[in-house]
DSSP file (Angstrom, degrees, kcal/mol; ACC not computed):
  #  RESIDUE AA STRUCTURE BP1 BP2  ACC     N-H-->O    O-->H-N    N-H-->O    O-->H-N    TCO  KAPPA ALPHA  PHI   PSI    X-CA   Y-CA   Z-CA
    1    1 A M              0   0    0      0, 0.0     2,-0.6     0, 0.0     9,-0.0   0.000 360.0 360.0 360.0 130.0   45.7  157.5  391.1
    2    2 A T        +     0   0    0      2,-0.0     2,-0.4     8,-0.0     0, 0.0  -0.939 360.0 174.5-110.0 120.4   43.7  158.1  394.3
    3    3 A V        -     0   0    0     -2,-0.6     2,-0.4     2,-0.0     7,-0.1  -0.990   8.4-168.5-127.2 129.7   41.1  155.5  394.9
    4    4 A T        +     0   0    0     -2,-0.4     2,-1.4     5,-0.0    -2,-0.0  -0.891  62.1   5.8-116.1 149.1   39.0  155.3  398.1
    5    5 A G  S    S+     0   0    0     -2,-0.4    -2,-0.0     2,-0.0     3,-0.0  -0.642 106.6  71.3  90.8 -86.6   36.8  152.5  399.2
    6    6 A D    >   -     0   0    0     -2,-1.4     3,-1.4     1,-0.2     4,-0.3  -0.554  59.4-162.7 -76.0 114.1   37.3  149.6  396.8
    7    7 A P  T 3  S+     0   0    0      0, 0.0     3,-0.5     0, 0.0     4,-0.3   0.718  89.7  57.3 -70.2 -18.6   40.7  148.0  397.2
    8    8 A L  T 3> S+     0   0    0      1,-0.2     4,-2.6     2,-0.1     5,-0.2   0.398  76.8  94.7 -91.2   4.6   40.5  146.4  393.8
    9    9 A A  H <> S+     0   0    0     -3,-1.4     4,-2.6     1,-0.2     5,-0.2   0.869  83.0  54.1 -63.7 -35.5   40.0  149.7  392.0
   10   10 A Y  H  > S+     0   0    0     -3,-0.5     4,-2.6    -4,-0.3     5,-0.3   0.939 110.4  46.2 -60.9 -46.1   43.8  149.8  391.3
   11   11 A V  H  > S+     0   0    0     -4,-0.3     4,-2.8     1,-0.2     5,-0.2   0.920 113.1  49.0 -63.5 -44.7   43.7  146.4  389.8
   12   12 A R  H  X S+     0   0    0     -4,-2.6     4,-2.3     2,-0.2    -1,-0.2   0.917 112.6  47.5 -62.9 -43.4   40.6  147.2  387.7
   13   13 A A  H  X S+     0   0    0     -4,-2.6     4,-2.2     2,-0.2    -2,-0.2   0.929 115.7  43.9 -65.4 -45.4   42.1  150.4  386.4
   14   14 A D  H  X S+     0   0    0     -4,-2.6     4,-2.3    -5,-0.2    -2,-0.2   0.887 113.6  51.1 -67.6 -37.9   45.4  148.9  385.5
   15   15 A A  H  X S+     0   0    0     -4,-2.8     4,-2.4    -5,-0.3    -2,-0.2   0.893 110.3  49.6 -66.2 -38.2   43.7  145.8  383.9
   16   16 A A  H  X S+     0   0    0     -4,-2.3     4,-2.3    -5,-0.2    -2,-0.2   0.912 111.4  48.5 -65.7 -41.9   41.5  148.1  381.8
   17   17 A A  H  X S+     0   0    0     -4,-2.2     4,-2.2     2,-0.2    -2,-0.2   0.881 111.0  51.2 -64.4 -37.6   44.6  150.1  380.7
   18   18 A L  H  X S+     0   0    0     -4,-2.3     4,-2.3     2,-0.2    -2,-0.2   0.904 109.7  49.4 -65.9 -42.0   46.4  146.9  379.8
   19   19 A R  H  X S+     0   0    0     -4,-2.4     4,-2.6     2,-0.2    -2,-0.2   0.910 110.7  50.5 -63.0 -41.7   43.4  145.7  377.8
   20   20 A R  H  X S+     0   0    0     -4,-2.3     4,-2.5     2,-0.2     5,-0.2   0.911 110.3  49.5 -62.4 -42.2   43.3  149.0  375.9
   21   21 A A  H  X S+     0   0    0     -4,-2.2     4,-1.8     1,-0.2    -1,-0.2   0.915 113.2  46.2 -64.0 -42.9   47.0  148.8  375.1
   22   22 A H  H  X S+     0   0    0     -4,-2.3     4,-2.6     2,-0.2    -2,-0.2   0.906 111.9  52.0 -64.5 -41.1   46.6  145.2  373.8
   23   23 A R  H  X S+     0   0    0     -4,-2.6     4,-2.4     1,-0.2    -2,-0.2   0.918 109.6  47.7 -63.6 -44.4   43.5  146.1  371.8
   24   24 A S  H  X S+     0   0    0     -4,-2.5     4,-2.0     1,-0.2     5,-0.2   0.882 112.6  50.4 -65.5 -36.4   45.2  149.1  370.0
   25   25 A L  H  X S+     0   0    0     -4,-1.8     4,-2.3    -5,-0.2     5,-0.2   0.922 110.9  48.4 -65.6 -44.4   48.3  146.9  369.3
   26   26 A R  H  X S+     0   0    0     -4,-2.6     4,-2.8     1,-0.2     5,-0.3   0.926 110.8  50.8 -62.7 -44.6   46.1  144.1  367.8
   27   27 A R  H  X S+     0   0    0     -4,-2.4     4,-2.3     1,-0.2    -1,-0.2   0.941 114.3  41.6 -60.8 -48.7   44.1  146.5  365.6
   28   28 A S  H  X S+     0   0    0     -4,-2.0     4,-2.3     2,-0.2    -1,-0.2   0.901 116.7  48.7 -68.3 -39.1   47.1  148.2  364.1
   29   29 A T  H  X S+     0   0    0     -4,-2.3     4,-2.5    -5,-0.2     5,-0.3   0.948 114.3  44.1 -65.6 -49.1   49.1  145.0  363.6
   30   30 A V  H  X S+     0   0    0     -4,-2.8     4,-2.4    -5,-0.2     5,-0.5   0.903 113.2  53.1 -63.8 -40.0   46.3  143.0  362.0
   31   31 A G  H  X S+     0   0    0     -4,-2.3     4,-1.8    -5,-0.3     5,-0.2   0.920 112.7  43.1 -61.3 -44.6   45.4  146.0  359.8
   32   32 A L  H  X S+     0   0    0     -4,-2.3     4,-2.2    -5,-0.2     5,-0.2   0.957 120.3  38.8 -67.2 -50.9   48.9  146.4  358.5
   33   33 A V  H  X S+     0   0    0     -4,-2.5     4,-2.4     2,-0.2     5,-0.2   0.941 121.0  43.0 -69.2 -47.2   49.7  142.7  357.9
   34   34 A L  H  X S+     0   0    0     -4,-2.4     4,-2.8    -5,-0.3     5,-0.3   0.904 114.9  50.5 -67.6 -40.2   46.3  141.7  356.6
   35   35 A G  H  X S+     0   0    0     -4,-1.8     4,-2.1    -5,-0.5    -1,-0.2   0.917 112.5  46.5 -62.7 -43.6   46.0  144.8  354.4
   36   36 A G  H  X S+     0   0    0     -4,-2.2     4,-1.8    -5,-0.2    -2,-0.2   0.916 115.7  45.0 -64.6 -43.6   49.4  144.3  352.9
   37   37 A H  H  X S+     0   0    0     -4,-2.4     4,-2.6    -5,-0.2    -2,-0.2   0.923 113.7  48.6 -69.2 -43.3   48.8  140.6  352.2
   38   38 A L  H  X S+     0   0    0     -4,-2.8     4,-2.9     1,-0.2     5,-0.2   0.881 110.5  51.0 -65.9 -37.1   45.3  141.1  350.8
   39   39 A S  H  X S+     0   0    0     -4,-2.1     4,-2.3    -5,-0.3    -1,-0.2   0.906 111.9  47.8 -66.9 -38.4   46.4  143.9  348.5
   40   40 A Y  H  X S+     0   0    0     -4,-1.8     4,-2.0     2,-0.2    -2,-0.2   0.921 114.7  46.0 -64.2 -44.3   49.2  141.7  347.2
   41   41 A A  H  X S+     0   0    0     -4,-2.6     4,-1.7     2,-0.2    -2,-0.2   0.909 113.2  49.1 -66.3 -42.2   46.8  138.8  346.7
   42   42 A A  H  X S+     0   0    0     -4,-2.9     4,-2.9     1,-0.2     5,-0.3   0.914 111.1  50.0 -64.3 -41.9   44.2  140.9  345.0
   43   43 A L  H  X S+     0   0    0     -4,-2.3     4,-2.3    -5,-0.2     8,-0.3   0.892 109.7  50.7 -63.9 -39.0   46.8  142.4  342.7
   44   44 A S  H  < S+     0   0    0     -4,-2.0    -1,-0.2     1,-0.2    -2,-0.2   0.822 116.2  42.0 -70.2 -29.1   48.1  139.0  341.7
   45   45 A C  H  < S+     0   0    0     -4,-1.7    -2,-0.2    -5,-0.1    -1,-0.2   0.881 122.3  37.4 -80.5 -40.5   44.5  137.8  341.0
   46   46 A L  H  < S+     0   0    0     -4,-2.9    -2,-0.2     1,-0.2    -3,-0.2   0.766 130.8  24.3 -86.6 -26.9   43.3  140.9  339.2
   47   47 A A     X  +     0   0    0     -4,-2.3     4,-2.0    -5,-0.3     3,-0.5  -0.482  62.8 157.6-138.2  66.2   46.5  141.9  337.3
   48   48 A P  H  > S+     0   0    0      0, 0.0     4,-1.9     0, 0.0    -1,-0.1   0.827  78.0  56.2 -63.7 -30.0   48.7  138.9  336.8
   49   49 A S  H  4 S+     0   0    0      2,-0.2     4,-0.4     1,-0.2    -2,-0.1   0.860 107.4  49.6 -69.9 -31.9   50.4  140.5  333.8
   50   50 A L  H >4 S+     0   0    0     -3,-0.5     3,-0.9     2,-0.2    11,-0.3   0.902 109.9  50.4 -69.7 -40.8   51.4  143.4  336.0
   51   51 A I  H 3< S+     0   0    0     -4,-2.0    11,-2.6    -8,-0.3    12,-0.3   0.856 111.5  49.3 -64.4 -34.7   52.7  141.1  338.7
   52   52 A G  T 3< S+     0   0    0     -4,-1.9    -1,-0.2    -5,-0.2    -2,-0.2   0.502  83.9 117.7 -83.7  -3.6   54.8  139.3  336.1
   53   53 A A    <   -     0   0    0     -3,-0.9     8,-2.4    -4,-0.4     2,-0.3  -0.417  68.1-121.6 -67.8 136.1   56.3  142.4  334.6
   54   54 A R  E     -A   60   0A   0      6,-0.2     6,-0.3     1,-0.2     3,-0.1  -0.580  28.1-179.2 -78.9 136.9   60.0  142.7  335.0
   55   55 A T  E    S-     0   0A   0      4,-3.3     2,-0.4     1,-0.3    -1,-0.2   0.858  70.5  -9.2 -98.6 -58.5   61.4  145.6  336.8
   56   56 A T  E >  S-A   59   0A   0      3,-1.0     3,-2.4     4,-0.0    -1,-0.3  -0.981 114.2 -39.4-143.0 131.2   65.1  145.2  336.7
   57   57 A G  T 3  S-     0   0    0     -2,-0.4    -3,-0.0     1,-0.3     0, 0.0  -0.341 125.2 -18.7  59.1-123.3   67.0  142.1  335.5
   58   58 A H  T 3  S+     0   0    0     -2,-0.1     2,-0.5    -4,-0.1    -1,-0.3   0.379 109.2 111.8 -95.8   2.4   65.2  139.0  336.6
   59   59 A L  E <   -A   56   0A   0     -3,-2.4    -4,-3.3     4,-0.1    -3,-1.0  -0.664  51.1-162.2 -83.5 122.4   63.2  140.8  339.3
   60   60 A T  E  >  -A   54   0A   0     -2,-0.5     4,-2.3    -6,-0.3    -6,-0.2  -0.557  32.7-110.2 -96.1 167.0   59.5  140.9  338.7
   61   61 A L  H  > S+     0   0    0     -8,-2.4     4,-2.7   -11,-0.3     5,-0.2   0.869 119.3  56.0 -63.2 -36.3   57.1  143.3  340.3
   62   62 A G  H  > S+     0   0    0    -11,-2.6     4,-2.3    -9,-0.2    -1,-0.2   0.910 108.4  46.3 -62.1 -43.2   55.5  140.3  342.1
   63   63 A M  H  > S+     0   0    0    -12,-0.3     4,-2.5     2,-0.2    -2,-0.2   0.902 112.6  50.7 -66.3 -39.6   58.9  139.4  343.6
   64   64 A A  H  X S+     0   0    0     -4,-2.3     4,-2.2     2,-0.2    -2,-0.2   0.909 111.8  47.2 -64.4 -41.4   59.6  143.0  344.6
   65   65 A L  H  X S+     0   0    0     -4,-2.7     4,-2.2     2,-0.2    -1,-0.2   0.879 110.3  53.3 -67.1 -36.6   56.1  143.2  346.3
   66   66 A G  H  X S+     0   0    0     -4,-2.3     4,-1.8     2,-0.2    -2,-0.2   0.909 110.2  46.9 -62.4 -42.4   56.8  139.9  348.0
   67   67 A L  H  X S+     0   0    0     -4,-2.5     4,-2.1     1,-0.2    -2,-0.2   0.884 110.9  53.1 -64.7 -37.7   60.1  141.2  349.4
   68   68 A G  H  X S+     0   0    0     -4,-2.2     4,-2.1     1,-0.2    -2,-0.2   0.867 106.0  53.3 -64.1 -35.9   58.2  144.4  350.4
   69   69 A E  H  X S+     0   0    0     -4,-2.2     4,-2.3     2,-0.2    -1,-0.2   0.881 107.0  51.5 -66.3 -37.9   55.7  142.3  352.3
   70   70 A M  H  X S+     0   0    0     -4,-1.8     4,-2.2     2,-0.2    -2,-0.2   0.898 109.6  50.3 -64.0 -39.0   58.5  140.6  354.2
   71   71 A G  H  X S+     0   0    0     -4,-2.1     4,-2.4     2,-0.2    -2,-0.2   0.871 108.2  53.4 -64.1 -36.7   59.8  144.1  355.0
   72   72 A L  H  X S+     0   0    0     -4,-2.1     4,-2.5     2,-0.2    -2,-0.2   0.917 108.5  48.8 -63.9 -43.3   56.3  145.0  356.2
   73   73 A V  H  X S+     0   0    0     -4,-2.3     4,-2.3     2,-0.2    -2,-0.2   0.906 111.2  50.2 -63.9 -41.1   56.2  142.0  358.5
   74   74 A A  H  X S+     0   0    0     -4,-2.2     4,-2.2     2,-0.2    -2,-0.2   0.905 110.7  50.0 -63.2 -40.4   59.7  142.8  359.9
   75   75 A T  H  X S+     0   0    0     -4,-2.4     4,-2.7     1,-0.2    -2,-0.2   0.908 110.0  50.1 -63.2 -42.0   58.5  146.4  360.5
   76   76 A V  H  X S+     0   0    0     -4,-2.5     4,-2.7     1,-0.2    -2,-0.2   0.893 109.4  51.9 -64.5 -39.2   55.4  145.2  362.3
   77   77 A L  H  X S+     0   0    0     -4,-2.3     4,-2.3     2,-0.2    -2,-0.2   0.919 111.9  45.4 -63.3 -43.3   57.5  142.9  364.5
   78   78 A V  H  X S+     0   0    0     -4,-2.2     4,-2.4     2,-0.2    -2,-0.2   0.923 114.3  48.6 -65.7 -43.7   59.8  145.7  365.5
   79   79 A R  H  X S+     0   0    0     -4,-2.7     4,-2.7     1,-0.2     5,-0.2   0.890 110.4  52.1 -63.3 -39.4   56.9  148.0  366.1
   80   80 A H  H  X S+     0   0    0     -4,-2.7     4,-2.6     2,-0.2    -2,-0.2   0.926 110.4  47.7 -62.1 -45.8   55.2  145.3  368.2
   81   81 A A  H  X S+     0   0    0     -4,-2.3     4,-2.3     2,-0.2    -2,-0.2   0.908 113.8  47.3 -63.1 -41.8   58.3  144.8  370.4
   82   82 A R  H  X S+     0   0    0     -4,-2.4     4,-2.5     2,-0.2     5,-0.2   0.923 112.9  48.2 -66.0 -44.6   58.6  148.6  370.9
   83   83 A H  H  X>S+     0   0    0     -4,-2.7     4,-2.8     1,-0.2     5,-1.0   0.911 112.5  49.2 -62.1 -43.0   54.9  149.0  371.7
   84   84 A T  I  <>S+     0   0    0     -4,-2.6     5,-3.0    -5,-0.2     4,-0.5   0.922 113.2  46.4 -63.1 -43.9   55.1  146.1  374.2
   85   85 A T  I  <5S+     0   0    0     -4,-2.3    -2,-0.2    -5,-0.2    -1,-0.2   0.890 120.7  37.4 -66.4 -39.7   58.2  147.5  375.9
   86   86 A E  I  <5S+     0   0    0     -4,-2.5    -2,-0.2    -5,-0.2    -1,-0.2   0.861 133.3  14.0 -83.2 -36.3   56.9  151.0  376.2
   87   87 A R  I  X5S+     0   0    0     -4,-2.8     4,-0.7    -5,-0.2    -3,-0.2   0.800 126.7  37.8-113.9 -37.3   53.2  150.6  376.9
   88   88 A I  I  ><S+     0   0    0     -5,-1.0     4,-2.6    -4,-0.5     5,-0.2   0.912 109.6  54.4 -89.9 -44.3   52.3  147.0  378.0
   89   89 A D  H  ><S+     0   0    0     -5,-3.0     4,-2.9     1,-0.2     5,-0.2   0.906 107.2  50.6 -60.0 -44.4   55.3  145.9  380.1
   90   90 A P  H  > S+     0   0    0      0, 0.0     4,-2.4     0, 0.0    -1,-0.2   0.911 113.0  46.9 -61.6 -38.9   55.1  148.9  382.5
   91   91 A L  H  X S+     0   0    0     -4,-0.7     4,-2.4     2,-0.2    -2,-0.2   0.924 114.1  47.0 -65.5 -43.8   51.4  148.3  383.1
   92   92 A A  H  X S+     0   0    0     -4,-2.6     4,-2.7     2,-0.2    -1,-0.2   0.895 112.7  49.7 -65.7 -39.6   51.9  144.6  383.6
   93   93 A D  H  X S+     0   0    0     -4,-2.9     4,-2.7    -5,-0.2     5,-0.2   0.917 111.7  48.2 -64.4 -43.3   54.8  145.2  386.0
   94   94 A R  H  X S+     0   0    0     -4,-2.4     4,-2.2    -5,-0.2    -2,-0.2   0.922 114.5  45.9 -64.0 -43.2   52.8  147.7  388.0
   95   95 A L  H  X S+     0   0    0     -4,-2.4     4,-2.4     2,-0.2    -2,-0.2   0.910 113.1  50.2 -64.7 -42.5   49.8  145.3  388.2
   96   96 A R  H  X S+     0   0    0     -4,-2.7     4,-2.2     1,-0.2    -2,-0.2   0.906 111.9  47.0 -63.3 -42.8   52.1  142.4  389.1
   97   97 A S  H  X S+     0   0    0     -4,-2.7     4,-2.3     2,-0.2    -1,-0.2   0.887 111.5  51.3 -69.1 -36.9   53.9  144.3  391.9
   98   98 A Y  H  X S+     0   0    0     -4,-2.2     4,-2.3    -5,-0.2    -2,-0.2   0.932 112.1  46.3 -63.8 -44.4   50.6  145.6  393.3
   99   99 A L  H  X S+     0   0    0     -4,-2.4     4,-2.4     1,-0.2    -2,-0.2   0.871 111.4  52.1 -66.6 -35.7   49.2  142.0  393.4
  100  100 A A  H  X S+     0   0    0     -4,-2.2     4,-2.6     2,-0.2    -1,-0.2   0.900 109.5  49.8 -65.9 -39.9   52.4  140.7  394.9
  101  101 A Q  H  X S+     0   0    0     -4,-2.3     4,-2.4     2,-0.2    -2,-0.2   0.923 112.3  47.2 -62.9 -44.0   52.2  143.3  397.7
  102  102 A R  H  X S+     0   0    0     -4,-2.3     4,-2.3     2,-0.2    -2,-0.2   0.899 112.1  50.6 -64.6 -39.6   48.5  142.4  398.4
  103  103 A R  H  X S+     0   0    0     -4,-2.4     4,-2.2     2,-0.2    -2,-0.2   0.915 112.1  46.2 -65.6 -42.7   49.4  138.7  398.4
  104  104 A S  H  X S+     0   0    0     -4,-2.6     4,-2.5     2,-0.2    -2,-0.2   0.871 112.3  51.0 -69.3 -34.8   52.3  139.3  400.9
  105  105 A A  H  X S+     0   0    0     -4,-2.4     4,-2.3     2,-0.2    -2,-0.2   0.894 111.3  48.1 -66.1 -39.0   50.1  141.5  403.1
  106  106 A A  H  X S+     0   0    0     -4,-2.3     4,-1.8     2,-0.2    -2,-0.2   0.879 111.9  49.9 -67.9 -36.9   47.4  138.8  403.1
  107  107 A T  H  X S+     0   0    0     -4,-2.2     4,-1.7     2,-0.2    -2,-0.2   0.909 111.5  48.1 -67.9 -41.4   50.0  136.2  403.9
  108  108 A K  H  X S+     0   0    0     -4,-2.5     4,-1.5     1,-0.2    -2,-0.2   0.904 112.1  50.1 -63.9 -40.8   51.4  138.3  406.8
  109  109 A G  H  < S+     0   0    0     -4,-2.3    -1,-0.2     1,-0.2    -2,-0.2   0.838 110.2  49.9 -66.7 -32.9   47.9  138.9  408.1
  110  110 A A  H  < S+     0   0    0     -4,-1.8    -1,-0.2     1,-0.2    -2,-0.2   0.819 114.5  43.3 -76.2 -31.0   47.0  135.2  408.0
  111  111 A T  H  <        0   0    0     -4,-1.7    -2,-0.2     1,-0.2    -1,-0.2   0.692 360.0 360.0 -87.9 -18.1   50.2  134.1  409.9
  112  112 A A     <        0   0    0     -4,-1.5    -1,-0.2    -5,-0.2    -2,-0.1   0.478 360.0 360.0 -78.3 360.0   50.0  136.9  412.5
C-alpha cells in the first residue's frame, strides 16, 4: 500500500480491514448458531410429536437434532478459529507492529 501525506492512513486502512473481517465473522457465526437453534426450538413448539418420534432404539428425533446442534456449535468454533488465524491475526499483527515502530520512532525522537 502506498500512502502519501497522512501518516495514519496505514493505521486507518488496517483498522478498517480488521473491522470488516470481524463483521463478516460475526454475521456468519450468529446466522449459523441462531438459525440452527431457532429452527430446533420452532420445530419442538410446532411439531412436538415429530420431535418425540423414535428414530432408532431409544434415540428420538429431538435428541438427534440436539446432538446435531452440538455438532453445529463445534463446527462454528473450528471455523471461527480458522477464520481468526487466517484473516484477523495477520491484520492485527501488522497493525500492532506498525504502531510499535511508530512508538519507538517517537521515543527515539523525544530522547534525541
